[in-house]
C-alpha positions in Angstrom: -39.8 57.9 9.4 -38.0 57.7 6.1 -34.7 57.4 7.9 -36.0 54.8 10.1 -37.4 52.8 7.4 -33.9 53.0 5.4 -32.0 51.9 8.4 -34.3 49.2 9.2 -33.9 48.0 5.5 -30.1 48.3 5.9 -30.2 46.0 8.9 -32.5 43.5 7.2 -30.3 43.1 4.2 -27.2 43.1 6.3 -28.6 40.1 8.3 -29.5 38.3 5.1 -26.0 38.9 3.8 -24.5 37.2 6.9 -26.9 34.3 6.7 -25.8 33.6 3.2 -22.2 34.0 4.0 -22.5 31.5 6.9 -23.1 28.6 4.7 -26.3 27.5 6.5 -28.4 27.6 3.0 -26.8 24.4 2.0 -26.2 22.7 5.2 -26.9 18.9 5.5 -28.0 17.3 8.8 -26.1 14.5 10.1 -29.2 12.0 10.0 -29.5 12.7 6.4 -26.2 11.4 5.1 -24.8 8.0 4.7 -21.1 8.0 5.5 -18.9 5.7 3.2 -15.8 4.5 5.0 -14.3 2.6 1.9 -14.8 3.1 -1.7 -13.9 0.8 -4.5 -13.8 1.6 -8.2 -13.6 -1.0 -10.9 -14.1 -1.2 -14.6 -17.4 -2.9 -15.8 -18.4 -3.9 -19.3 -19.0 -1.5 -22.0 -16.5 0.9 -20.7 -18.7 1.7 -17.7 -17.6 2.2 -14.1 -18.7 0.2 -11.2 -18.3 1.8 -7.7 -18.8 -0.2 -4.4 -19.0 1.5 -1.1 -18.9 0.3 2.4 -21.4 2.4 4.4 -21.2 2.7 8.2 -24.4 2.2 10.2 -23.7 4.2 13.4 -26.3 2.5 15.4 -24.5 -0.9 14.7 -20.9 0.4 15.4 -21.3 2.2 18.8 -18.7 1.2 21.1 -17.2 -1.2 18.7 -14.1 0.7 17.0 -11.6 -0.7 19.8 -12.8 -4.2 20.7 -13.0 -7.6 19.0 -15.6 -7.6 16.3 -15.8 -10.6 14.1 -17.1 -10.9 10.7 -20.8 -10.6 11.6 -20.6 -7.2 13.3 -18.2 -5.9 10.6 -20.7 -6.9 7.8 -23.9 -5.8 9.5 -22.2 -2.8 10.9 -20.9 -1.6 7.5 -23.0 -3.2 4.7 -21.8 -2.9 1.1 -23.7 -1.4 -2.0 -22.6 -1.3 -5.6 -23.7 0.7 -8.8 -22.7 1.3 -12.2 -22.5 4.2 -14.3 -20.9 5.9 -17.4 -18.4 7.6 -15.0 -17.7 7.7 -11.3 -20.0 10.5 -10.6 -23.0 8.9 -12.2 -22.4 5.5 -10.5 -22.3 7.4 -7.2 -25.7 9.0 -8.2 -27.2 5.6 -9.0 -26.1 4.4 -5.4 -28.1 6.9 -3.8 -31.1 5.5 -5.4 -31.0 2.7 -3.2 -29.8 4.2 0.0 -32.2 6.3 2.3 -29.6 9.1 2.9 -27.1 10.9 0.7 -23.8 9.2 0.1 -21.0 11.4 1.9 -17.4 10.7 1.2 -15.9 12.7 3.9 -15.2 9.8 6.2 -13.5 7.6 3.6 -10.5 5.8 5.0 -9.4 4.0 1.8 -9.9 3.8 -1.8 -9.5 0.6 -3.8 -9.0 0.3 -7.4 -9.7 -2.8 -9.6 -6.9 -4.5 -11.4 -8.4 -4.0 -14.7 -9.0 -0.3 -14.1 -5.3 0.0 -12.8 -4.0 -1.5 -16.0 -6.1 0.9 -18.1 -5.0 4.1 -16.2 -6.1 5.6 -12.9 -6.0 9.3 -13.9 -9.5 9.8 -15.2 -10.8 8.5 -11.8 -8.2 10.4 -9.7 -9.2 13.6 -11.5 -12.9 12.9 -10.7 -12.2 12.1 -7.0 -9.9 15.0 -6.1 -12.4 17.4 -7.3 -14.8 16.3 -4.6 -14.7 18.8 -1.7 -15.5 15.7 0.7 -12.4 13.5 -0.8 -9.3 13.9 1.2 -5.8 13.2 -0.5 -4.5 11.7 2.7 -6.6 8.6 2.1 -4.8 5.2 1.7 -5.0 3.7 -1.8 -4.9 0.0 -2.9 -5.1 -2.1 -5.9 -7.5 -5.2 -5.9 -5.9 -8.3 -7.3 -9.3 -9.8 -8.1 -12.6 -7.9 -8.5 -13.2 -5.1 -5.9 -16.4 -6.6 -4.8 -14.7 -9.9 -4.1 -12.5 -7.9 -1.6 -15.4 -6.1 0.0 -17.7 -9.2 0.5 -14.7 -11.4 1.4 -13.3 -9.2 4.2 -13.8 -11.0 7.4 -11.7 -9.5 10.2 -10.7 -11.3 13.3 -10.5 -8.7 15.7 -12.0 -5.3 14.3 -15.6 -4.3 13.8 -14.7 -0.8 12.6 -13.9 -0.6 8.9 -11.8 2.5 9.5 -9.5 0.9 12.0 -9.2 -2.0 9.8 -7.6 0.0 7.1 -5.2 1.3 9.7 -4.3 -2.2 10.8 -3.6 -3.1 7.2 -1.2 0.0 7.2 0.4 -0.9 10.5 0.7 -4.5 9.4 2.6 -3.9 6.0 5.0 -1.7 8.0 5.7 -4.8 10.2 6.0 -7.3 7.6 7.4 -5.1 4.7 5.2 -7.3 2.4 3.4 -4.3 1.1 3.9 -0.5 0.8 1.9 2.0 2.6 0.6 4.6 0.1 -1.5 7.7 0.4 -3.4 9.2 -2.5 -1.4 12.5 -2.4 2.0 10.2 -2.7 0.6 8.2 -5.6 -0.3 11.8 -7.3 3.1 13.4 -6.5 5.0 10.4 -8.2 2.9 11.0 -11.1 3.8 14.5 -11.2 7.5 14.0 -10.6 9.7 13.4 -13.7 11.3 9.8 -14.2 9.7 8.4 -11.2 7.0 5.7 -11.2 4.3 5.1 -8.6 3.5 1.9 -6.6 0.4 0.7 -4.7 -0.2 -2.0 -2.3 -2.2 -5.1 -3.4 -5.3 -6.3 -1.6 -6.2 -10.0 -2.6 -8.6 -12.7 -1.3 -6.7 -15.8 -0.1 -9.2 -18.3 -1.6 -7.5 -21.2 0.6 -8.6 -19.3 3.6 -11.9 -18.2 2.2 -13.2 -21.6 1.6 -12.5 -22.8 5.2 -15.6 -23.5 7.3 -16.2 -22.0 10.8 -15.4 -25.6 12.1 -12.3 -26.0 10.1 -11.0 -22.2 10.2 -7.3 -22.1 11.3 -7.0 -26.1 11.5 -4.6 -26.1 8.2 -6.9 -28.7 6.5 -6.7 -26.8 3.4 -3.0 -25.8 3.5 -0.9 -27.3 0.6 2.3 -29.0 1.8 5.7 -28.1 0.8 4.5 -24.7 -0.8 6.1 -21.4 0.3 4.9 -18.3 -1.4 4.4 -14.6 -0.9 2.5 -13.9 -4.1 -0.5 -11.8 -3.7 -3.4 -14.2 -2.5 -1.1 -17.2 -2.3 0.3 -17.2 1.2 0.0 -20.6 2.6 -1.8 -20.1 5.7 -4.9 -21.2 7.5 -7.6 -19.0 9.6 -7.7 -15.3 10.0 -9.0 -12.9 7.5 -9.3 -14.2 3.9 -8.3 -10.6 2.6 -4.8 -10.1 2.9 -2.4 -7.0 2.0 0.5 -8.6 0.2 2.6 -7.4 -2.7 2.9 -4.1 -4.7 1.5 -3.0 -8.2 4.1 -1.2 -10.2 2.8 1.6 -12.4 4.4 3.3 -15.5 2.8 6.6 -15.4 -1.0 5.9 -14.2 -0.9 2.3 -15.8 -0.3 -0.7 -13.8 2.4 -2.8 -15.6 3.4 -5.5 -13.1 2.9 -7.1 -9.7 5.8 -7.9 -7.2 5.5 -10.6 -4.7 5.8 -9.8 -0.9 9.3 -10.8 -0.7 10.3 -8.6 -3.8 8.3 -5.7 -2.2 10.4 -6.1 0.8 13.5 -5.6 -1.2 11.8 -2.7 -3.2 11.2 -1.0 0.0 14.8 -1.5 1.4 16.1 0.1 -1.7 13.7 3.1 -1.9 14.5 3.7 2.0 10.7 3.2 3.1 11.6 0.0 5.1 13.9 0.4 8.1 14.1 -3.1 9.4 12.6 -6.4 8.9 13.0 -10.2 9.5 15.2 -12.0 7.1 15.4 -15.8 7.1 18.5 -17.5 5.2 19.9 -21.2 5.1 22.6 -21.9 7.7 26.2 -20.8 6.2 27.9 -23.6 8.3 26.8 -26.3 6.1 24.3 -27.9 8.5 20.7 -28.2 7.7 18.5 -25.6 8.9 17.5 -22.0 8.6 18.2 -18.9 10.6 16.2 -15.7 11.1 17.7 -12.3 11.7 16.2 -8.9 12.4 18.1 -6.6 10.0 17.9 -2.8 10.2 19.7 0.2 8.8 22.8 1.1 10.4 23.6 4.0 8.2 21.7 6.1 5.5 21.9 4.2 2.1 24.3 5.6 -0.4 23.2 6.0 -3.9 25.3 7.4 -6.7 23.9 8.0 -10.2 26.3 9.0 -13.1 24.9 10.2 -16.3 28.0 11.8 -17.8 29.4 8.6 -19.0 28.5 6.9 -22.3 26.3 4.3 -20.3 24.6 5.3 -17.1 25.7 4.0 -13.9 24.0 3.3 -10.6 26.1 2.5 -7.4 24.2 1.5 -4.1 25.8 0.9 -0.8 24.1 -0.3 2.3 25.0 -0.8 5.8 22.9 -3.0 7.9 22.9 -4.1 11.8 21.6 -7.6 12.4 20.3 -9.4 15.5 19.9 -13.2 15.5 16.4 -14.2 16.3 16.3 -18.0 15.7 18.8 -21.0 14.6 17.6 -24.4 13.7 21.2 -25.6 13.9 23.5 -26.2 16.9 26.2 -23.9 15.2 27.9 -21.4 17.6 27.9 -17.7 16.3 30.0 -16.6 19.2 32.8 -18.1 17.3 34.3 -15.4 15.0 34.6 -17.4 11.9 31.0 -18.6 12.0 29.9 -15.0 12.7 31.9 -13.8 9.8 30.3 -16.6 7.4 26.8 -15.5 8.4 27.3 -11.8 7.8 29.0 -12.5 4.4 26.0 -14.9 3.4 23.4 -12.3 4.6 25.1 -9.4 2.6 25.7 -11.6 -0.5 22.2 -12.6 -0.5 20.6 -9.3 -0.1 23.0 -7.6 -2.8 22.0 -10.4 -5.4 18.3 -10.5 -4.6 18.2 -6.4 -4.8 20.2 -6.6 -8.0 18.0 -9.1 -9.7 15.0 -7.0 -8.8 16.4 -3.9 -10.0 17.4 -5.6 -13.4 13.9 -7.1 -13.7 12.1 -3.9 -13.5 14.7 -1.9 -15.4 15.2 -4.4 -18.5 11.7 -6.1 -18.7 9.3 -3.2 -17.8 11.4 -0.1 -17.9 10.2 1.3 -14.7 11.8 2.8 -11.7 9.8 2.8 -8.5 13.0 2.9 -6.3 13.1 6.8 -7.2 16.8 6.5 -8.1 16.6 9.3 -10.3 16.2 11.9 -7.7 19.9 11.4 -6.8 20.9 12.7 -10.4 19.1 16.0 -10.1 22.2 17.9 -9.3 23.6 17.0 -12.7 21.0 19.1 -14.6 21.3 23.1 -14.6 17.6 23.6 -14.8 14.1 21.7 -14.1 13.2 21.7 -17.7 16.5 20.0 -18.7 15.9 17.5 -15.9 12.4 16.9 -17.2 13.3 16.5 -20.8 15.8 13.6 -19.9 14.4 10.1 -20.8 15.3 8.2 -17.8 12.9 5.3 -18.8 14.7 4.9 -22.2 18.3 4.4 -20.5 16.8 1.9 -17.8 17.8 -1.2 -19.7 21.4 0.2 -20.4 22.2 1.2 -16.7 25.1 -0.5 -15.2 23.9 -1.6 -11.6 26.1 -2.2 -8.6 24.6 -3.0 -5.2 26.8 -3.6 -2.3 25.4 -4.7 1.2 27.4 -4.9 4.5 26.0 -6.7 7.4 27.4 -6.8 10.9 25.9 -9.1 13.5 25.5 -7.2 16.6 23.5 -9.4 18.9 23.0 -13.1 19.5 19.8 -13.0 21.5 19.6 -13.9 25.2 21.4 -17.3 24.8 24.7 -17.2 23.1 25.5 -20.8 22.3 23.1 -23.8 21.7 23.0 -26.4 24.3 
């Protein structure tokens, strides 16, 4: 009898052990959770943290992830909630007081930081977020040009009613235009941890010109400004579409934002850093006729970068080789003609090299930052990692001799060779 009792007790304790190991004791039912799909972190007054979340309402999102949504479905299907706390954890706790379910971050698609917080430094917030088991480092990260709540409330997508798909669309759009980089949290953290490299993040902004359109005038161009052409964040001269746009790049020195680049400067930044392989480039006609030409330029060879630290003054030599295809021409010039073709190739190459050199000098001299990651080409000049980490590349940046050479070959003229 004693042996039976002992054996029975052993089986009972073993069963309890397995139930504890299975993790069922802390399970959370699906209907008890509120899934945040986008998270915004901003600085509030008195050194407090303001957190904004877009929460998915499953009953209003069923079957809508791939179809045309419109702003009504989007805002009602993913309502916005905001709370304030002394730190990010407390703000999320406060947010739970106004929502029937527990906030869950496991389905986040993006995190957006306010500009004021980005200028102050993102490390305190990143340290908090990466400790969450629910937080994935593969999320896309952005900086809001205005307040985070302006971005959340002003977001009115044209086609999407899925907030998760909207973030993916922003990523795809930035790759097509080149006007903004695509950065995941782990890439930002990796740049922070790598000696002599500076991180970048894309900028989300509200285009007030589009935001003030009514439903009747949306897309009509009534509020567009004449003769203004800009790729600054939130200032693209357009009408209709989503008031929120992803244009420009926030440049960091360490974890602090020091400046913002326009969309055009961001394209050059990505050409130089090797993250943009092709883009549309528009230039004035080189033949002396009035009008502009647009070309699709793409890498023909890997970019050659040589950094020399052994001389008295560090030097940077960059050589780029592009192929171009003529997309559009407002003039009646013929680029079948070898002379005109050479003029165009030379004009595009010179324009690219001068613009890229000016951008490098601007960031090196004025802000002492290197978001191009050129220092990685100098790693072979150090015998140990510690020696490389001790080298103060940022202090040398204003003194670096920069030479950028671009070579462009016009390969295709389109389906119509000569103008009629």
